[in-house]
N, C-alpha and C positions, 0 to 999 in steps of 0.2 A: 541544437541544444535539446536536451531531454525535457519532455513535458512532465508535469506532475502526474502521479499515478491515477489520480481521480479523473484525468482526461479520458481514460479508457472506459469510463462508466457510460451507460446509456447507449443509444443507437449510433453506430458509426458507419461510414462508407469508405470505400477504397481510396477516394480522392483526398479525404481529409483525415485519414487514419493517423492518430497521434503517436509519436515515437517516445517510448519511455526508456529509462536507463536499463542497460543489459545487466541481468543478475550475475553473469559470469565474470566479465572483465571490469564492470563498473566504470567503463569509459565510453563505449559505443552505445548506440540506441537500437531498439528492436523495431525493424521495419517490416511491414506486411509483405510477405513473399508470395503466398498463394492461398486460395480458399476453394473449398468444394461444398456445393449446396445440396441439401437433401430435402426436397419438397415433401410436405405432409400429404395425407390421403386426398384432401379436398383440392390441393394444388396440383397433385398428379392427375386428378380427373380433369381439371381445367386445361392443363398442358396437353392432354390427349385430345380435347375438343379443338384446341388451337391447331394441333398437328393435322386434324381432319378437316380444317377450315370451317368448323361449325361455330366458332366463337373467336373474338379478338383477344389480343394480349390484355392481361389485367393483373391486379395485385396477387402475390403469392406469399406463402409462408412455409416455415419448416425449421430445420436446424442446419448447422454448418460445422465443418472442421477446417483448420488451416495451419499455416506455418508462419512464424515470425523469424527474422534473421538479423543478427547483430551486424551493423554497418561498419564495425571496426574490423579492418582486413586482417588484423592479428588475432581475431577471435572467431568471428563468423558463427557464433553459437546459434543454434536453432531452438525455437520454443514451439511446442504444440499448443494450439488454441481450439476451443469449441464453444458452441453456444447457439443462440436463436438467430434465424435468418428471416428477413422479410424483403420482398421485391415490391417496392412502393412507387407510386407516382410522386415525383418531386419536380420542382422548377429548376431548370438548367439556366443559370445566369449567362453562360457563354452563348448557348444556342437560343436563349430567350424563348423557351418553350417547355411544356411539361414532358417528362420522359420517365420511364420506369428505371429505377435504380436499386442496386443491392444495398441493403443495410444489415449490420451485424450487431448483436448484443452479446458480449462476452459472458461466459459462465465458467470458464476454466482456462488457465494458462499454466504450462509446465515446461521448464522450471519457472516458478512464480517470481515476478519482479519484487524487489524488496520494498516493503512499506516505508522503511526508513533506514538510513545508514547509521551504523553504530560505531562509536569511537573504539579504538583498538583495545582499550582496557575494560570494556563493558563485560560484566560477569557472564559466564557461559550460559547459565540458566535463563538469564534475561534475553540473550541472543536467541536461544532456542524457542522461547515463547513468541518472540517477534517473528521468527521464521515460520512457525505454525500459523500465526495470524495471517502472514502473507500468502500462505498456501491455500487457505480456505476463504480468502477475501471474496472471491467471485462467486463461490457457491453458497456461502453463508456469512454475510457481513456481521450478523449478530454474534456468531461464534468467533469471528476475527476480533471483534471488540472485546469479547470475554477473554481471549488470549492476551490482548494488550493489557487488560486489567491484571491478569496473572503475572505479566512481565513487571508491573508495578510492585506487586507483592514480592516477587523474587528479588527485585532491586532493593527493597527495604530489608529483606533478609540478608542480602550481601553486604549492606551497609551497617549491619549489626543491630537493627531495630528488632526488639524482642517480639515473638509471636504469641506468647502466653504469659499469664501472671498467676500468682497464688492468691486466692481469696482469703477473707478473714476466717472462713471455715476450713482453711488448709486444702482447698480444692483447686486444681489447675484449670484455668479458664482461658479460652482462646480470645485474643484481641481482634477486634474488627479491623478492616483495612483503614477505616477512618481514624480509629484510635492509634494505629501505627503511624499514620501520616501526621497526626497531631504531635506524636513524640518526635518524629523526624523534623517537624517544623521548627523545633527549638534551635536547631543548628543550621537548617537549610530552608528558610521560609519561602524564598523565591522559587526554589525548585519544587516545593510542595504544592504551590499554586498550579503548576503545570501537571504534576502527577495526580492531583485531586480531580482535575478536569478529565484525565484519562479514566480515572476510577468511575466517575459518574457516567461517562459514555459506555464504559464496560458494563455497568449495572443495568443500563437500559437494554443492552444486548442480551444480558443474562435473564432478566426478569420480565421484560416487556416485549421485546422483539420489534422488528420493523425498521431497523437501521438501514441506511443507504451506504453505498461504498464511500461516498463523500464524507459521511459522518465518521466512518472508521479512519479515513485519511486525515481528517481533522484531529482525531485522537492521536494518531501516529505523529503528527507534527508537534503536539505538546510533549509526547514522550521523547522525541528526538531532541527537543530543546532541553529537557531535563538531563538527558544523558550527556549532552555536550557540556552543560554547566558542571557536571560531576566528573567527567572523564576526558574531555578534550582539553589538552594542555597547550595547544598551539598558540592561542591568544596570550596565555600567561607567559609562555616561553618568549614570545615576541616582545611583550612588555618588559620582561626581565632583560632582554638584550638591549632594548632602547634605554633602560635605566643605566646599564653598564656603559653604553656609549656616552651617555650624558655625564656620568661620573668621570670617565676618562677624557672627556671633551674631544672625542673622536673615536674612530674605529681602532680596535686593538692592533698593535704592530705585529706583523708576521715576520719571524726570524728565520 
């Protein structure tokens, strides 16, 4: 089963690498296939000392590249990854001793896993903003949150919420995101609760910075909830079918 995207944040090792949903087939999961480590200058100097038997193994650092591969045999899509690498002492529960272990912190994935799945009828510009947020999540969580906030604005526009108004002095003035949400709340109050949370997280990314990947993933969950309420008709169709069966007192007869 695919892990939440936030499981890929922080330091990871090969044994516990979490598999997230493949962005290509949306069925399989991305498994770690290979990694290549690039020690920094200090680490290269220490490796040379170890090679010459002048010092013992110790912690190292640097960068890495690697490849993820979809485990769906009908897909097998590969994704390139890169980021920070550390070779650290850690306790091995199986061998019950300390050993040096490779750890990786992601900074880039291409193609990027999707922050959220959008219903089929989601407006194009909303989908595009979400795709951009997904692509920059690992390099700049703040920018990703800003893109999710843009997705909220695009959604309001697609739903017919006005962007400007005429003042008493006959001048056109732009409505703030909050003012537009307040207008939308008159018809979709529950949806607006979720969208407003996305807006506040996006505001933090735009004006304050310092958001984590998990913060952005939380915002994506709220946006996904709102989009499902607005565009996913599966539950409504199923309830309509149930009502039809109840009205007929059984399944429709097939002739």
